ZATOR-598152 format. One record per atom (N, C-alpha, C, O): x, y, z. Coordinates in steps of 0.05 Angstrom, whole numbers, plus 5000, padded with zeros to 4 digits. Layout:
<atoms>
XYZ...
</atoms>
This chain:
<atoms>
330605258461328205218473325605228446324805398430324804958453321504878445319705128440318705288456319405138416316205328416314405248412312705398401313604958418310704848408309304838428307104728426310204948457308305038480306405308476304205388481309205398461307905708458304805748445304605658422302405878455300306018459300606098419302306258410298505938402298505968375298306298373300006418360295606468390295806678389299106948387299807138373300106788408302106898418304806948384305307148371305706628383307306468360306006708333307406858319303406678332302706908304303007228313303507368293302807358332303707548333306907638333308007848328307907348344311707498343311907408303312907528285311007248304311807188269311007368256312907478245308107508248307407728248309107988237309408068214310208088265312908248272315408178252316908358244315607888244318207798238317107738212318307528209315307768187314807658166313707908150314307958126311908068164311508208156312108498143312408698157312308518118313608828111313009048115311209168103314509148136312609468149312309698132313809768114310409808139308809958122311610138114312110138090313410298131315210458121317210328096318510468081317010088096318409968076316809958053317510038031315009868056313409768023313110148017313910217995312210318032312510558018314010738006313510917989316210648020319310868022320510827985321310637971320011087981321311237949323811077945325311017963324211027924325210837918329111007918328711247914331410967919333311097917336211037905337010897924338211027887339411027869340710667889340710457877341410697914342010457927339410227930340110037945337510207922335510187935335209817923334609617937335809817896336309507889338709257895338809007895340409467899342609327911343309347942344909187952342209527955342609537990340409438000340209388024338609407986335609238007336908988022338408828011336108978049337108758053333708548050331408598057335108318036333808078032332107938053333307858073329807898050327807798060328807468075328907278059329107418094329207198114327507028104328306828094324307098105321706948111323006628107323306468125323706588081324506318073325806148104324905938113327806278116329506128139327306088165327405908181325206308165323606338189321606098189320805978208320806048154319005808159319705588156317805428155322205508153322305248146323105168177324004938179323005338203324205178231322604938237323404718245319805018231318204738234315404798225314205008221314704528224312004548207308704778214307004878200309404768244307504918254308005178255306205338261310605268248312105578244310005628215308305798211310705458199310505468175306805518166305805658149306005368181303105368177301105708187299105838181304005718208302305958220303206158204301506328199306106208192307306318178306806438153306906678146306506308145306106208104303606468103304506658089300406508116298506678110300206968114299607158099302206988136302407218137304307398112304307628104305907148105307507298088306907348060308407398042304307338060302407378036301307638033300707738011300907818067299907998061301708248047300808468047303708218037305408488026307208338007308108118013307708437989310008357966311308547955310308767951313908497950315108697934317108557916318708387923316808647891317208507868319408837858319009067852322208607861325208847859326608807821328408947811325608637810326608557781325108247771323908077784325908287741323308047728324207767744322407647756326707677746325807417764323707407781321807267776323707557804322507647827319407567816318207357823318507747799315807727783315007527776312707457780317007367761316307237746315306867767313606697765317906957785317006667804314306727821312706567830314407037824311307007837309406937826307806777835309107057801306406967777306906647783305406547800308106537776308706237781307606087798306205887795308306207822307306137854304606157853303105977859303706407843300506397845299006157836297106067848300106027810299005867795298905567811297005427804300005497823301305327846299005177858297605347870298004957861295404767875295004887897292904977906298604877910297604897940297205247953296605307976297705417930296605687930294705677930293605767950292905557905289905617905287505407926285005417927289205247938288305067956288105297972285705337978290005487984290105518012287905918004286906068021287805957983287606177974288906357987287906547999291606307984293606487988292906747970291806927982293506777944292906947933290807147938291007377929289107097950286407347967286707437990285207617999289207298009290807508032292607738020293407898037293407787989295507867992293608257988291808327973294908388005293908627996295708917988294909117976297908867997299609077996301408957975302408737981302309077945303608977916304409167915303109367912307209147917309109297905311409237877313309077879310909377856313109317829314409417820313509647816317109377811319409637803319709467777317509517765320909307763320109217740319609027744319008957767319508787714318508557712315108617703313008537713315508737687311508817684311008567659308708467662311608507649312008137627309408097639307208127629310408007673308507727690306807957703305507867722306608167701305108447717301208247715299708137732301108297694297508207681296507917695294207847697298907777703298607467715297607497742295607427754300207647749299807637769296507867787295507807809295608077772294008117778291608007777290108067796290607797754288407687740288307487774286107407782290507437790289607267805289407417836287907337853290707607838290407767867287707997868287708247871285807847863282908147867283408307896282008507898284608247913283808397940286408627943286708737965287708667926289708887929288309157935286209237924289609247952288809477978290309737964289109927954293509667965295909847972297009737936297909517929296509977923298609917889301010117898300710327909303509987892306410187892307310067856307909837851307210227842307810277810310910357812311410577823313210177801315110367792315310467763314510327744316610767757315310817724317210757711317210647689319210817723322110937699324010827705325910967709324410517708326410297704326710067694328409897697324310077675323409827658323909937639323510167633325809667618327909747594326009607575324709737559325909317578324409157553322109117562320808997545320709167583317909087603315409167576315509327557313508997584310909127571308409147572307508957585306909267566304509367589302309147571300209147585302009037555299908947539298308777553299108567564295708887552293608727568293308777597291808667613295409017600295209117637293109227636292009237658292009327619290109667622288109487627286909557647286909257617283708997621285608897657284508897679287408857653287608727686287208817700286308687719287709167702287809357721285609367734285509387758283309337715280509417718279309127738277109117749281408897741280108737766280208697785279208517799282208977791283509037835280809307824279509387805281309347855280109607869281509677893281009637917284009827875285209997908284510117921282810267910284810157940284010527957286010627960285710857968289210527957291310717956293310567932293810327928294510857914296010887897298410997895298511247895300910857892303411027891305310967862306210777849305311217861306711267832309111357836309111597841311211257834313911237836316011237815315911077797318411467815320611447796322811587806322711757823325011497794327511567797328611907776326812007762331012017776331412157754331612017724330512107703333211787725334411547713331311517695329111457706331711557666330211387655329611237629329711357607328910937632331310797603328310797589329110747567326210817587324210767569322110997580320810997601322311167563319711407565317811307553315711407561317411157537314611117517313810797540312010687527314110667558313510507564312810587595311510437609313810787601312311017630309211117619306911097628310211247593307411357584305411087583303511067599305910947567303210717569303310587598301010607607304610497610304110517642301610697645299410597651301810907643300611117659297811097640295611047650298111127613295811067599293510787604291110757598295810587622293810307631292610467650290210447651293910657668293110657700290110897693288010847704290311117676288011227672286111047658283911137664285910857644283810817634282710657653280310597648284010527681282810417703281710527720280310417737282310797718282311087748278611127742277611277759276911057726274011047719272510797742270610817757274310567736273710357755273410277785271810157800276510437787277710427817274410637835274110887835272710417847271110607865272810657892273110867905273710427897275210517925278010677934279010697956279210807901281810977898281011207914280011407903281411217936281911487960284711637953285011867945286911437959288611587967291211577936291611357926292511807926294911757908296911907919296712137929299111767915301511947928303311867906303811627900304412117893305512117872308912157890309112307910311211987878313412047884315012347881314012557872317712297891319212557888320012637859320312867850320412397845322012427819319812327791320612237769317212367798314712317776313212567777312112667797313212667746312212927737308712857726308112677709307412977735303812907732304712947706306013147700304012747690302912857662300912897644299312717646300413077626297613137619295912967614293613037612296712607611294912457605293612377627291712227628294812497650292912317676291012547693290112507716290712807675290813067687287213027695286213027717285812997665283012927668282012727683280012757697283512457680282112227697282612267724281212137741284712447732284612527761282312687769280912627788281812907752279912977749276812877760275312997775276412657747274212507747274512347765272312377777275612197776276312007793273711957817272712127832273411747816269611757837270311737860269111887876271811587866271311637903275211757910276011707933276911887894279412047897278212297930276612487931279712217945279612387976282512527971282412717955284712467980287312547985289312427962289712197953290512717955292612797929294112847946293713027963297212637948299212787958301112847931301012707911302613067937304913117910307413227930307613297953309413207906313913317904311913587921309613597928314113777923315014007927316114067901315814307895317413887883319813957857318113847841318913907819315613697839313613737811311413797821310313577818310213897830307213997838306114197822303814207815308314397816306814627798308814567772309214767758310314317766310914367741308014247722306714037722307714527706305514507697306014527660305914737647306814187648307414177622305414167608306414127585302714157604300214167586298414147604297713927613297614387612295014427644296914477660299414437659294314607684295114647701294514437724292114387731297014317738297114067751294814027777293313827777294714257799293214347818291114467814290114567834289914487792286814567784286214387769283914407760287214217763285313997742284713717778282613607784287113717792286313527797284313707835283613537851283914007844282714017854279314087851277514087867279314137821276214017807275413697807273513607795276813587821274413407827272913387853274213397874270213357853269313407869268613317900267713407921269813067888270612947928273712907930274812687933274913157928276913137930276513327948275213527945278813217987277913398006281013508006281313748010283113358003286113428019287313497986285813437967289213587982292113647963293413697979292913847997295713577975297313667990300413627979301213447964302313887994304813847968306513818002306213958022308113567998309613518017311913758027312613728051312613878020315814118018315814318017313614368008317314598024317014838002319514777994321214708009319914817963322014817947322415047937321015217945324515117916324015397903322115457884321915687874320215217877319815177858316415217878314615247862315715217900313915307906314015597913316215687920311615767911311016047913308116067936305816117929308816037954306616107978304916257967303016177952305416497974303816767971302316787945300416947947302816637913301316517897299516417898297216497895300716167904298815927906296216037932294115917931296516207948295516287968293616497957291416537968294416627939291816787930290616787897289616947880291516457902289416407876287016377878285916297899285316467850282216607862280716277855278416227865281916097842279615877844279815747863280515857884279015427859278315257884281015177897281115087920283415217881286215077890286615117922287114917936286615397936287815387965285415307984285915318008282115217975280915187993281314928003280614858026283214677977283914467986286614377995287214158004288414597989291314587984291414618018290014728034294514408020294814328046298514298041299714178023299614458064302814448052304314358078304014448101306514138067306814048097307213728105306813608084307713538127307513318128306913228157307713358176305512988159304312998190303513188202301813348192304513208222303913398247304713678232303613858245306013768213306813988206305314058178306414198162303513978175302114018151299414218158297714198176299714368143298114568145296014698121296714668098293914828127291614848105294115158091295315318105294015148066295115428054293515708068294615898080290715648063289315838085290415948104289816188108292415808121292815928152296316038157297616108177297016008121299216208116298516528112296816618096300716698133300216998125300017028103301416908087297417248093297717358071301217478056303417418067300817608035303317678025303617928039305617948053301818118036303218338055302118348080299718398083304018318105302518288125303818588144304318618168304018708126305419068131302219188154300019138144302319328179300019348188300919708183303219788189299219838175299220178172300620288205302920388206299120268224299020238261299220058268297320018282301319788268301719588291301019628313300019438325301319918329301519898359303419808367304819668352304119878398306319758414307119508411305119368406309419368412309919128419309318948443308719088462309418718447307818578474310118578484312218548472309518618517311118678535311718298542310218118550315318308533315717958530318618038539319818228530319617828563322217798567324317808541323617708520326917928546328917848521328417558519326817488501329117428528329617108521327517068506328316938487324517118504322917018488322617148461321617048442324117448464324017598441326117468431325617378409328717418442331617298426331117008412332616868398328516978420327816628414326316698382326816548363324616888378323416958359325417018342326216868324326117238348328417318329331017198323332717298308331316958337333316758323332216598298333516528278329716568302327116358274327016488264327316398241326516838264325616988241328316978223328316938198330917048241333317088222335116838207336916878190334216588217334516468203336816268230337016018226337516318240340016228264338816028276340415848277336515958286335715738292336615788330337915648345335516018333335216098353337716128380339316308382337415898397340815858403341515578399342315488421341615398382342815218381345115238353346515058343344815398348346815468321347415188307349515048308345215138295345714928273348015048254348315268244350014728252351714678233350914828210348814778200352715048198352315048172352714958150354915038143351814808135352214618115350514738087349214938084351014558071349614578048347114698046345914878035346914508060343614518064342414738076340714868064343214788099342515038117343215228095341415358085345515248088346215448074344015578054343115808056343415328031341415418005337615538023335915708017338015318047335015388056335115698071332915798075337115818077336716038088338316288074339316478086338216218043340116418032336916418010336416567991335916288016332616357994330116408011328816198013329216578020329116817999331917048009333016978030332617217999334917378008334717388046333217558057335617278055336117348082337117558097336517618121338917688078340317898096338718148094338818328111337218168075334418338065332618318089331618518100332218088096330518048119330718108139328918218152334218018152335518138172335618458185335218558207336518548160336818908160333118948160333019198161331218888160329018958158328018998193327119188205328818688200328018698226330518868248329318988265332918888250333819068262332719398263332819538284331519478231331319798244327819768256326119938260327919518260324119598274325119858299324820098295326019758320326319958335328019878355328119638358329620018372331919998389332419638401334019458398330519678412329919378420331019008410332318818420329619088385329418938351332518948353333718738358334019188348336819278341338519068358339318858349338919158386339619108410339618748412341818668420337918578408337818418411338418208386339017978390338018328357337818218336340218208320340718038302341918408329344418408312346718158318348418118301346618018342347817738344347317668323349217608308344617648316342617448293344717498260345217378239345117748273346117858234349117758237350117698216350417728254353217648248353317408261355317278256351517288277352717078284353616778262355216598269352016778235351716638212350116758188348016698177352817028182353017128156352816938131354016728125350417128117349716988091352117118079353517298090352417028058355317198038353117148002352016937996353017417984350217277967352817217950355117307951351216997931352916827914354316987889356416907879352817227879353717407868354617637877353017797888357917707872358817877881360817787917361317957934361417507918361017327948364317527952364817597974366017587932368817677939369717867951371917887962367018127949365818427951365118377979366318487997362818157983360918118014363917998033364418098055364917858025366617728050368217948061368618018085369218078031371818318039369918598065370518768081368218498056366318818065365318778096364618968110365318468107364818318126367118348144367018418167369418278130371918198148373518528157374818608177372218678127373318948137371119078172371919188192368518998164367319078198367618928220366519018240369218628221369118568243372618608252373718638273373418598226376518738247377018948246379419008242374719208249374219388257373319438289374019638302371819248297370419248314369819008325368718828311370718978358371918788377368418618383367718378385367318818384364418758398363118618365362318388370362718668341362718498324363518278316361818118307365918198318367818018319367417808336367717578329366517888367365517748386362817608379362317418393361017658361358117578349358817328333357117148330361617288320360917068294360916908307362316908328359116668298359316428303360116208289360815998299359916258264360116108244361316208211360216408202362816118200363616218179363516008153364715798152362016118135361715978115360816138088359016308085363116028066362816138047363915928018366215898010361115808008363115537991363515697962364515527947363315847954363015987929365816137929367016167908366916217953369016357958371216217936371215967934373416407918374216217906377716227914379216027914378516537921381416537939380716537974378916677983381816427987381416388019382016688033383816808022380916798051381217058059382417008094381516838109384417208101385217188130383317388135382317558120382817318168381817488181382817488211382817298225383817738219386217718242383817978258383618208252382317858278380317898304379917738316380317508310378717828343378817638363375917518358373817648360376017268351372517138345372616978360372816738355372317128388371616938407369816708412370416508425366916778397365316578394365216458367362916398358367216408353367916298331367316048331369015968348365615748321365515538335367115378304368715188305366315478286367115308259369215458242368415638228371315408243373015578222373215348198373915118204372715428172373015248146375615318134376615548136376315188126379215248102379315498088381415618081375515618083375815878066377016118078377516328067377416058107377716408119379816258141378916108159382716328136384616338157384516468176385316688171383716438207383016548228385916368244387016488263386716148237388316058268391616058254391815938233393316158262392716248295392316538300392416588324391916778285392316928292389717118304390317318317386517038299384617008328384816938349383417018368386716748351386816608380388916838389388316938411391316948378393317038387393117378396394917528404389517438391389217698397386917708415385117868419387717408426385117388457386117468479388517478476385617538501387217598529388717308537387717088533389917338543392017138555389016878569388516658560387717038593386716848608383916758585382116598592383816868561381116798550381516528539383516388539379116468531378316148512376416248491374816438493376716108474375716118445373015828451372815658469371415888428368715758428369315578408367515408405371715548390372115428374371915188378373115098398370314938357370214668363370414488336370914248332370014688321371114508286372814688270372114868256375814598276377714738248378314588225378814348227378414728201379714658178381414778167380214908149384514848167385615068163388314938147389514728151388715158127391715018113393915288119393315518112396615198134398515308150400215308130400315158111401815508138405215648117406615428138406315388162407715358124410815148135413215368146415015288161412915628138414515868145415215898174417715918177414415908188413616048209411915798235410215618230413115868259412515538267410615648287410715888292408515468302405615578313406315438344406015188344407015548364407615428386405315328402403315468403405315158412403714908413400915068443398415048446403315238462400915408472398115588467396715708484397915568436396215708436393515558433391315668433394015318431391415098440390615078473388814928481392415238492391115368514389015438512387515308527387915608499385215758496383115628474381015728466384315378468382315258458380815008475381614798467379414988490378914778506376914588492377114338495374914708475372314598470373114528440371214508424375914488430375514418402376114028395377713858405374814018383373713688374374813598355375913378354374813858329375813648305378913868302379214078315380213798291381913948273383613808252384913598255383413968228384413818208387014048202386514288206389213978194391114178190391714098157391413868149392514328139394414168122396614378116396414608110399514178121402114318125401814438153399814358165403514618166403614738183406214638194407314438187407214788212409514718224408514808258407915038264408414518282407414618301410814658322412914558313410714748337412714788362412214758387410514898398413814548402412614438432414214768443415314958431413614698475414314978491411514978508409314888502412615118532409715178549410615028574410215128596411414868572412514728595409714568615407614648604409214418634406714228645404414268629403214098616403714608633400614698632400614588594398614478585401414598588401114538547400214208557397814168554401214058565400113678569397413788568396213748547396313918585393313878589391113998567388714028570393114088539391314178528389314118510388513898516388314178494386113978475384513858496383713638489384013908515382513628518379913458520378913298536379313568493376513498484377013388444375413268429379713478440379313268417379713018408381412858413378013018394377012768388378512648360379312418357378712808344379412768310380612988311379813208320382912918298386312918291385912948257383712848252386913028235387013018218389913188205389813438206392113078195394213218188395213108167396012878165395213318146397013318118398813468110398513678098401613348118403913338105404713538118404813738105405413558148405013638171409313778179411213628182409314038180411813958174414213888202413513898226416613828194418313718221417413828251416514048259417913618261416813798298414513738299414113708323412713708288409213798293408813578302408013618325409213228295408513098310410113038330409512818339412313148344413813078373411913298384410413218402411613508380410613758382406813628401406213758422405213438394402713418399403413208413402413218436405312938408406212728425407012828460407412688479407213078458408613118491405913238500406013278524403113338488400913278511398913078505398412988483397513008531396212838537393112788511392812548507391812898502390412868485388212738501386412778485387512658514387012428536383812408518382712208527381712548495380512478485379812328460377812218453382712378447382412378420382412028414383811888429380711898391380011678383380511708361381311488354380611938333381511798315383712038297384212278301384611858279387311948274388311888248389111658244388412138223388012148195391312188196392112348212393212048179395012198174396412228138396612028124396912408130398512348100400512518099400512738111402512438086405312568082406612398059406012168052408512578051410912488028411712338040411012268062414112208021416112058037417912118047419112278033419312058076420312168091421811968121421411728123422812048132422811988160420511998175419412188186420011768175416711668195418011598233416911488252420011688231419811658269419011848283419111838308418012038271415912278285413712138293413112118317411811998267409711858277410511638290409211568310412311508285412211238309412511368338411511268358413511548339413111698377410211778381409011708401408811958359407311928362404311728369402211758382405211578358403111398358404111188386402411088400406611168392407011038415406011158446405811048468405611438438404711618455401311608464400311618486399711588432396611588434395911358416393811378405397311178413395910978385394210838411391910918407394210688436392310508444389310728451387210618458389511068449386811168456385511138422383211218421386411058401385511158378383510938379383910768395380510918358379210808351379010758317379110568302378810928316379610928279382311038274382811218290384810968253387111048244387311008215388210798207386511258192387511248170391511428159392811638162391711168145395111318133394611248101392511168090396811288090397511318067397111018057396410858074397510928034397110618034400310498033400910298045402310658016404410608026406910618046409310578041405310708074406910698091407610458102405710308107410110378107411910108106412210128133414510048138410810218159411210068186410009928205408209998220412009608202411409318212410009418235407709308236410409608258408809558274407709768281407509838304406809908261403809988261402009908280401910008303400209718272397809688277398309498304396309408314400709448315401709418339401009618360400609578384400909858346401710038372399110198382398710358400396610038354393710148359392609978364390909938346392509808381391209548390388109538389386709348384387409798394384309768393382409998376380310108383384210018351383110088330380509928316380909688312378709988311376409828297376309928259375409828238377510108265377310128233379310228219379910438230380710198201383110238182382610408169380110408169383710648152383410718129385710848121387210998133385510708088387610728071386811098047384811128033389111308050388211448045389111388011391411348005387911387999389411317972386811267941385211077940386911417927384211467913383511137891381811097874385510967902384610697888386310557900388710617903384510227909385709987909387509967916387610167903390909887933393009887920393909557924393209407943395309487906396309157908396109037926395008817929398009257950398709167983399009338001400109547994398509318020398809558034400209398063399309268081402809478053405509448069405309378109406709238122403809488114403009538146401409358147402209168161399009318136397808998138400608738135401308588153401908738108402408528103404608398125405308158128405408648140407708538148406708558188408008488208405008648187404108688219402208358228401108178215403008428259401208168274398708138275397208318269397907888282394707888280393908098294395008188314391808158282390308498301387108358295386208288273385908358326384008258333381008368319379008278309382608688329379808898332378809028307376509118307380309058284380109168270377608988251377908768241375009168250372708958236372509208203371309098184373309418198372909538179375209638164377109688178375609668137377609808115376410008098374909968080377010208105375610438095377510558074379810598080376610628048378510748030375511068020373811078002376311258042375311548039375611608023373311668018377511667992377511747977377411627949378811747933376111447941375911157918372611197910370811307923372511117891369811087880370310817866372610717864368110717855366810377848364410507834362410627843365210457807362110407793362410287775364110107773360510357753359310147734361210067708360309897694363210147702364710247687366809947690367509887713367709777671369409527684372009667667372409557645373809887673375909997662377909717671377309597692380709607652382109367658383509597675382109547694384709757681386709837710384809837726384809617736382709997737381309877757380809617769381209557792379809467751378109337752380809087766380308907781382909137759384708947766386108947782387508757788386109267797387409397819385209277849386009247872382209237836380209107857380208857858380108777881380208647838381508377850384208327860384708157876385808477849388908407867387708527901387608367919387108737905386208767933385008567943385708447963382808527929381408237942383908027949384507947971385007977927385707787938388907847958390007667971389608027956391108127986389208118004390308058024387008148009386208168034384607798045384507688067383607698015383207468027385007218037384506978043387307378035389207148040390107298072392607298074389307388088390107488108387607538127388007678147385107438124382207588138383807338154385007468171384307098158384706958179388206828185389506628193388507058174391207088200392107318210392207368235393007528185392607798207390607978213390908178227388507898202384608038203384007938213382007958198383307788230381707528239378307638243376407488247378207948240376008038258374508178226372108198219375808228219375508438184372508228173372107998166370508528176368508428157366808568132364908498117368308798136367708978110369609148110371509198124368309278079370709488066369009678044367609638024369809908061368210148061369510238029371510128021368010448011369010737989367310867999365410838015368411047984367611337987365411407971363511547976365911307953362611227939362111047914363610987896359310977922358610757903356710817881354710947886357210747859355210857835353310667836353910527816350810527848350010307854347910227823346210367813348510047819345709877799343809997804342910007827342610127784338610137787337209927777335309887792337309797762336109547761338409217751340909187752337009107746338708817744340508777713342508647710339208927696340908927674344009107681346409057675342709297695346609457706347409217721349609127713346309077740348008977766349208787751351208717762348808617724350008417714353408437700355208277695352808787697355508757680356609047700358009217688356109087723357309357726360009157748360008917753361909357755364909257767363809297791364209077802362509467810361909507836360509267840360409197864359209087823357708807827359308607832358908417848361808657817363308407811364808457841364908257855365808647851366808727874366208637900367508517916364208717902361808597925361408337928361108227950361208177899360107827901363307697911363707547930365407817893368307657903368007757933367907577950367908017942368408097974366607877988367207768010364507827975362107707986363207477999362807418023364607327980365407037975368207027994369006808000369307218001371807188017370507278048371807288070367307348043367107278080366107648087364607728105367407788068367208148073364908178061363807988050363708478063361108558066363008868045365408888049361609068025361909318002359909438014357409398011361409618031358709948034360510118031362910128027357810358035359510608017360610688047360610538067361711048043362811088070360511108091360911058115357611188079356111248107354610908119352710848133356410768106355310458130353710328103354110088102351910418082350510318074351309968057353109968041350109738062351609518054350409448036348009458038351709338009350909227994350108937999351908788003347308818000346508638001345408357975345008117976345408507960344508387930347508317920349308467915347307897918348907757900348607557890350307377887344907577877344307367859342407637838341307847845342807497812344607317798347107297799347507517809350207167796352407217797352307417779350507447763354807597780355507857757356507707744357507497751356007857711358207687689360307747701360407897720363307547683365307517689366607487730368907537738364907417741365707347762367207097770368707077789366306857750367706617755370806527754372206397770371406707721374206717719376106867742378306817752373807077745376407177778376006997798377806967815373806877799373006727824376406437821378306377836375606367802377206167799380706187798382406027806381106497784383306567788384406697821386706747830382106727833383006807870383306517882385006517900382006267877382406047889385205927880386905857896385705927852387905857851390606017863392705917871389906247863392306367876392706407907394606527918390906297918390906247951391606027955392605967977391305827933392205477936395005517941396105447962396305657915398905727906400105797938401605647950399306017946399706117961400905957989403105927999398505877994398605608026400205348016400605178033401505317986403405217984405505287984407205107981406405517987409605637982409705658019411805738030
</atoms>
């Protein structure tokens, strides 16, 4: 359909959406994956559609520019000098400029772009760049917003200092600069303090919670707040470095301008309660329904009310500072009503002190094993620093998550009445193979969605009722199960099963075959050992879209793929335990190239829909110099040549393939020759 009859205003709005860089992209702080995993602009393809699109879209492209490497910066500096650029005054349309590396050409860019309003400077990923003449050219612009960004990795400390010196020299001349936003990895160096206190128009400064109070040589907050024009001094998040009572109690001018949080959650620090909120005579508690008090107590005890957030490391860290158990105990002793309503929160998500965690866990186990009422309150067990797993034999009726550090299966279920049901939803347990666990025990876990078992011996029984057990089970992971375990599971319906992972030592695979015959058609994801030789494996799982290879490095070949019939559903192969980084060790490099060769020979035959290869961890290159020689760059490039994409376990895809990584050409020639030889054979 032709767009020549589309009104110009409508076409301009459409192209604005397609060509202009969103604010969220322009302002995003750099991460380790930013350089290699940021999708490249498709603006050239859009502008090439027609002459009309080019005429309308070209000015829109010049609204914002992001320069991530020296070649980009050099090419942009050259583009500014072209006669067409000058004739159309495109340089004057540039409002937002972001540069991460390539400062050698930055002065030329600033000399031609006087209308910049947003300037984003990457501070510490430059190795051989220079700031010669930058202090003079920075004065030729007058931005209203300045972003300072950095990562933990610093390649050239002196360059960063020199760049900040150039910025401080320009600050007195930036009469439009109202906003300064400092990234999470940037320390406010002493050389910035005095210029910021005297910036002529500065009204808003935003700092990270990790660096706002990092006073190297001078009080950062005091110097910035001393600027008479400053209205807001923001600390974006509360970290362990931010002491709210101490900041609120300051007697200088900082608290009047200080705000904590972001967006709708940004609050003046003076609105926080004072350090001592204990009233000598507080009077009677307000008359509120129990449900409202339960919500209040859930928030106060860090159990998040009735939501019971999944207890992970982040929530554990947040809730264990300040010492949460002391706060809970203080709440419980306020009155009988608080004790009655708050006891459940005390035991629902117990926090164990890192110091003496073994003793704390043992004391907790003694409590719940001696009282069925307390055992029924436990919802989550989490103790990542516990060195030796503990066994609990108590009726934990409401336990939602059972990690491997606490052995609760099947003892806790066996102590429940026959007609009782457990609230268990996630379970990761190490089991003994000396005593069989009968599958009727799963009749008590109708909500169980994820099961991970290491070892163990399951036996069938129970007749027809057991077939309907585990109706909600979606993910099943078995590592070295005992004989008969898979057969016992094959007898169940498992109607919700979608993901299955199996690892075991070499042995009789007939049980696995029978299990997949029973449940293979339900699966969307299957993970197997790399050396599993079962030609009919993928035929039994026609609907899987993801195939996991449980192996620490890529194998030379995967027998189950090599011997399978064409499978049209698999789009992704995953190596959850593998990592790929920068070091090009000969052994790991050869394994990756052999595996890519193996895949390239089968993408058109056995796996025609394959589009992606995922690994557990990618050590992303931060700059072009790292990119050129990194093993992950070569692997990503060769997979790209084979029509595949490299991504990490979260699904973040590698998108950078230029310039060609060093050492790729010989390997690519090797792959082409090997493919020709295979075809000739």
